[in-house]
N, C-alpha and C positions, 0 to 999 in steps of 0.2 A: 477450243474456247468454252466448251462446256464444263471442263473442269476449272478452269481460270473463274467462271460464274459461280460455280459451287464453292469452291475456296474462298471467294469472295462474302458469300453470302453466310457461311459457317463464320467466317472474321467479326463479321456486322453483329451475329446473333449473338456471339461468344462477349464482344464487348457490350452489348445491350442488357444480355441476360445475367453475366457476371455478378455484377455489384448486387442485382437484386437478390441473388442466389446467395450469395455470401452474408448480407444482412440477414436473412430468413433463416441462416445456420445459425450464426450468430444469436439469434432471438431462442430459438430452439435449444441451443448450448447452456443459455442462463440457469443457475439453481432455480426452480421454483420455490417461492416464498414459504415458509415453513408457516402453518395455519395458527393465529394467535390462541391462548388458551379461552375458556370459555368465561364470559364475565363476571368478574369477581372471584376469580379463581387465580392465583399466582402461577408464576411460571415455577414449572417444578424444579424441584433443587435437588442435588447431590451431595451428602457432605461426607469425606474420605476420613477415616479415623487417623491419627497422627502416623506416619512412618508409612501409608499404604496411597501413594500416587503413582502411577503408572509411569509418569515421565521422570519427575524431578526428585520423587523418595523423600520427603521431608513434611515435618508437620501440617495438620490439617489445613485444608482449603475450601472455600464456599464457590462451589461448582454447580451451572445449571445449564440448558439448553443454548444459552445465549453466549458464556464464557465460565472464567473463573478468575477470583482474586486470590491471590499466596502471601500468605505471610502477613495478613493485616494485622495493625497491631491499634488499639484505640487508647491504651491506657498504660500500658507498661513503659516506664520511663528511661531512657537510656541513662548510664551511670553517670554522667557529666553534667545530667538535668536534676537539680531540686525540684523543679515542677515544669509544667507546661507556661510557655512563655506566649502562647498565642494560638490561634486556630485559623488556617487560609486554607481556602477553596481553588482548585486549579483543575479547568477544564482543557481536556487535550483533544482535538480532531486528527483521524487519521485517515489518509485516503489517499489516490492517485492524482489526483487533481492537486494536490499541495507542492506535488514535486514539477509541477509545470515551469516553475522560476528558476529551477536548479537544472544547468545544463547535463544530460547523461544519465537522471534519476528517473527512477520510476515510482518510489513510493515514499513519503515523508508525513512529519506531523505538519499542522498548521503552523506550530511555532518549535524553533528547536531551542531555547532556552528557556528556564523558567529559575524563579529565586524565591527564595524563605530567606527567616529568620532562624538564629540558633534555637534550640528547644521546641521548635513549631509543630504542632498539629497537622498533618497536611489530609486534606479529604479531597480524594483527586476523583476526578470524574473523567474516564476514557470513551470516546464515542468513536468508533469505527465506520466510516461511510462506505467501504467496499464492501461487496460478497466475499470477502474471502477471510482470514484469519488476521490479525493485528494483535501483537504486544506493546505494552509502556514498560519495560522492566527495566529497574535501577540498581545498581550494583555497589559495594563498597559500606554499605550498614553493618552495624555489629552485630556480629554472628550469635552473640550472645543471646538477642531479641529475632533475630531474622536469620532463619537457615539460609546457608548458603549465602548470608549477607546480602540479600537482595530483596525486595518488594515486585512484586508481579500482577498484573492483570493482561487478561487475555479475552478478546472479544472475536467472536465471528459475527462479522457485519453483516446486513447494517443492523448494529445494534449498540446498545452501551451498557457500563456497569461501573460501580463507584467501591473505591477501598480507601483504607485511611492508614498512615503511617506517622510514627513519631520522630524528628530528625534530632541527632545529637549538636551539641554545640560547636563542633570543630568547625573553623573556615574551610571550606572544602567544596570542590567541584565534583559531582559524581555524575557517573556515566549512564546514560539512558538509551535503549535502544530497543527494537524488535527483534525475538529471535528464530523467527520464523526463517528457514534457509534462504539466502540471497536478499531476503527483505533490508537487513543492515546494510549489506553491499551496495544495494540500489538507494540509499540516502535517508532509511529509516532510523534516526539516530540523534541524538540531543546530549543537553545538560541542564543539570540543576545545579544552582550555585546556592552554597548555605552562607549567609556574612558573605556576600559578595564574592566567594569563592577564591580559589588559588590559583587560578589561570584558566586558561580555554583550553579545552581539548583537542587532539587532533581531528581532521577531517571531518566537521560538525557542519552540514550544508548551511549558509548564511551566516556561517561565526565564523571559520578559519577557513573552510574548501577544502579543495582536495590538492595532493601535492602535484598532480600531473590533471589540470583540470580539462576536462571534455571540450571541445570547440564546435558543438552544433547545441541545437535547444530540440527541447521535447515539446510537441503543441499537438493538438488536434488537426491531424490530415481532413479527415472524414470527404464529404462531396467534391472536393477541389482537385485531389489528387484523383479520385473515381473519373471525373470529366476530362482530367487531362488524359489519363488514359485511355478513356473512350476516344478522346480524339487522335491519338496515337494510332489506335487500332484502326480508325476510320480512315486514316490517310494510308496506314499500310495496307488496307482493303483495297484503296481505290488504287494504289500504286500496283498490285497485284493484278487487279481489272484492267488496268492500262495495259500493262507488260503483256496480258494473256492474249486481247487484241491485237497488239499488234504481233505477237508470235503467229497470230491464225492470220495475217495477212500474207497472200503470195509475195514471195521475194519477186526480182527482175527476171529470173532464169523459170521462174514458174508460169510467169504470165502467158496466155493463149496466145 
């Protein structure tokens, strides 16, 4: 009888204390926010000379504590552009919350498609709302202007950075993604169309979709799940207590 009651008490304490302990552990695991620089002092920056970059090994980039802009181009025209046709400003937000509308995805941009005209100079502001690194990397640009044919912004969030690049005149759809491991596979990809583009790319969330889409939705479960687990735990503890009492009762052969 005492063992059954002790087991019941332990189960109840586990159900009550586990959610609180889990929440406290998650709070402790969150990275501490970096102290902002003193008032009037800009964020420290590190500029690497051409060819000296620890990851991509291509010409100079602008890097600071918040992230990096690689292959920025504000003036050099593509060979097929006699002049800059116009300026466009694009703001891209990245974070887990933007993936909730796509079943099976964990990361996404707030939009997965952008448009610009031929020979347009694009000023792109990339806002990372997650406390991890995210990237906005576009492929297929002319290699004589953009090493490895790409433009790249990387931000360790929550923070933002801005970079500029100039598009060629070709009617084309460019691939955009986050190159952090598994971020693209989990939904962080898109496309930028010049002059309407030359079609849609495969597996772009909200545009084309996956060939084999998941049939469940991603959402915030939070306390409803915790309450359900608590109810199940209490029910289990009650059953254990009931069976324990029943086991302690003497049978007909044991009656005095």
